[in-house]
Residue, then its C-alpha position, 0 to 999 in steps of 0.5 A: m667687825n673685820r680689821l678693814k672695816i674698822w680702819l676705814l671707819r677710823f680713817w673716815r672719822g678722822e680718828v687716825a693721827l694726822r701724821r699717819a693719815f696724811w703721809d702713810y695713808s695719803v701720800i704713800t699709799g694713795s700715791l702707790l695706788n694712783l701710779t699702779t692704776t695709771f701705769a695699768a691704764l697706759a697698758v690698757v691703751a697699749a694693748g688696743l683695749p677700748a678707751i672706756l676701759a683705760i678710763a675706768v682703770f685710770l679713775a678706779p682710785a678716785p673713791y680712795n682719794f676722796l677718803a683720803v681727803v675726807g680722813v685727812w681733813r677730819s684728822a687735822a680737825r682733831y690735831q692738837g699741835p700747831q695749827h699751821w701744820a693741820s692747815l697745811a696738811r688740808i691744803a696739801v692733801v686736797v692738792w694731791a687729790i686733784v693732781a693724782t686724780t687728774i694726771 
Protein backbone atom coordinates (compact mmCIF):
# COMPACT_ATOMS: atom_id res chain seq x y z
CA MET A 1 0.00 0.00 0.00
CA ASN A 2 1.48 3.37 -0.89
CA ARG A 3 2.12 6.14 1.64
CA LEU A 4 -0.70 8.41 0.43
CA LYS A 5 -3.27 5.65 0.71
CA ILE A 6 -2.05 4.73 4.19
CA TRP A 7 -2.19 8.40 5.26
CA LEU A 8 -5.72 8.80 3.83
CA LEU A 9 -6.94 5.69 5.63
CA ARG A 10 -5.37 6.72 8.93
CA PHE A 11 -6.79 10.24 8.65
CA TRP A 12 -10.25 8.94 7.66
CA ARG A 13 -10.29 6.49 10.57
CA GLY A 14 -9.25 9.12 13.11
CA GLU A 15 -5.94 7.41 13.80
CA VAL A 16 -4.05 10.71 13.57
CA ALA A 17 -3.39 12.78 16.69
CA LEU A 18 -6.08 15.43 17.11
CA ARG A 19 -3.58 18.29 17.11
CA ARG A 20 -2.10 17.14 13.81
CA ALA A 21 -5.46 16.31 12.23
CA PHE A 22 -6.90 19.70 13.15
CA TRP A 23 -4.00 22.14 12.73
CA ASP A 24 -1.75 20.50 10.14
CA TYR A 25 -4.23 18.73 7.89
CA SER A 26 -7.37 20.82 8.26
CA VAL A 27 -6.43 24.39 9.09
CA ILE A 28 -3.06 24.74 7.35
CA THR A 29 -3.21 22.28 4.44
CA GLY A 30 -6.94 22.69 3.89
CA SER A 31 -6.79 26.48 3.99
CA LEU A 32 -3.89 26.59 1.54
CA LEU A 33 -5.73 24.23 -0.79
CA ASN A 34 -8.93 26.28 -0.60
CA LEU A 35 -7.12 29.60 -1.09
CA THR A 36 -5.27 28.21 -4.11
CA THR A 37 -8.43 26.99 -5.79
CA THR A 38 -10.25 30.24 -4.96
CA PHE A 39 -7.56 32.25 -6.72
CA ALA A 40 -7.54 29.75 -9.59
CA ALA A 41 -11.32 30.12 -9.94
CA LEU A 42 -10.93 33.91 -10.00
CA ALA A 43 -8.29 33.52 -12.72
CA VAL A 44 -10.72 31.38 -14.74
CA VAL A 45 -13.35 34.14 -14.46
CA ALA A 46 -10.79 36.84 -15.34
CA ALA A 47 -9.75 34.85 -18.40
CA GLY A 48 -13.33 34.86 -19.62
CA LEU A 49 -13.69 31.09 -19.48
CA PRO A 50 -17.06 29.47 -18.78
CA ALA A 51 -18.51 30.09 -15.32
CA ILE A 52 -19.12 26.36 -14.84
CA LEU A 53 -15.36 25.82 -15.05
CA ALA A 54 -14.77 28.47 -12.37
CA ILE A 55 -17.37 26.81 -10.15
CA ALA A 56 -15.76 23.39 -10.67
CA VAL A 57 -12.32 24.76 -9.79
CA PHE A 58 -13.69 26.54 -6.73
CA LEU A 59 -15.45 23.40 -5.47
CA ALA A 60 -12.56 21.04 -6.25
CA PRO A 61 -11.35 20.90 -2.62
CA ALA A 62 -14.81 19.99 -1.25
CA PRO A 63 -13.93 16.27 -0.98
CA TYR A 64 -10.80 17.17 0.99
CA ASN A 65 -12.87 19.42 3.25
CA PHE A 66 -15.21 16.51 3.90
CA LEU A 67 -12.22 14.26 4.65
CA ALA A 68 -10.88 16.89 7.06
CA VAL A 69 -14.17 17.08 8.96
CA VAL A 70 -14.46 13.31 9.25
CA GLY A 71 -10.79 12.91 10.17
CA VAL A 72 -10.89 15.56 12.89
CA TRP A 73 -14.25 14.31 14.18
CA ARG A 74 -12.94 10.77 14.54
CA SER A 75 -9.60 11.91 15.98
CA ALA A 76 -11.55 13.91 18.56
CA ALA A 77 -13.40 10.74 19.54
CA ARG A 78 -10.06 9.07 20.36
CA TYR A 79 -8.57 12.11 22.11
CA GLN A 80 -7.44 11.27 25.64
CA GLY A 81 -6.99 14.84 26.88
CA PRO A 82 -9.57 17.30 28.20
CA GLN A 83 -12.77 16.73 26.27
CA HIS A 84 -13.47 20.43 25.81
CA TRP A 85 -10.56 20.48 23.30
CA ALA A 86 -12.12 17.62 21.36
CA SER A 87 -15.49 19.39 21.31
CA LEU A 88 -13.93 22.69 20.25
CA ALA A 89 -11.98 20.95 17.47
CA ARG A 90 -15.18 19.37 16.16
CA ILE A 91 -17.06 22.67 16.16
CA ALA A 92 -14.15 24.57 14.63
CA VAL A 93 -13.52 22.09 11.81
CA VAL A 94 -17.19 22.13 10.81
CA VAL A 95 -17.24 25.93 10.80
CA TRP A 96 -13.93 25.98 8.90
CA ALA A 97 -15.26 23.55 6.25
CA ILE A 98 -18.45 25.57 5.74
CA VAL A 99 -16.52 28.82 5.40
CA ALA A 100 -13.83 27.29 3.19
CA THR A 101 -16.35 25.67 0.88
CA THR A 102 -18.68 28.66 0.51
CA ILE A 103 -16.48 31.74 0.55
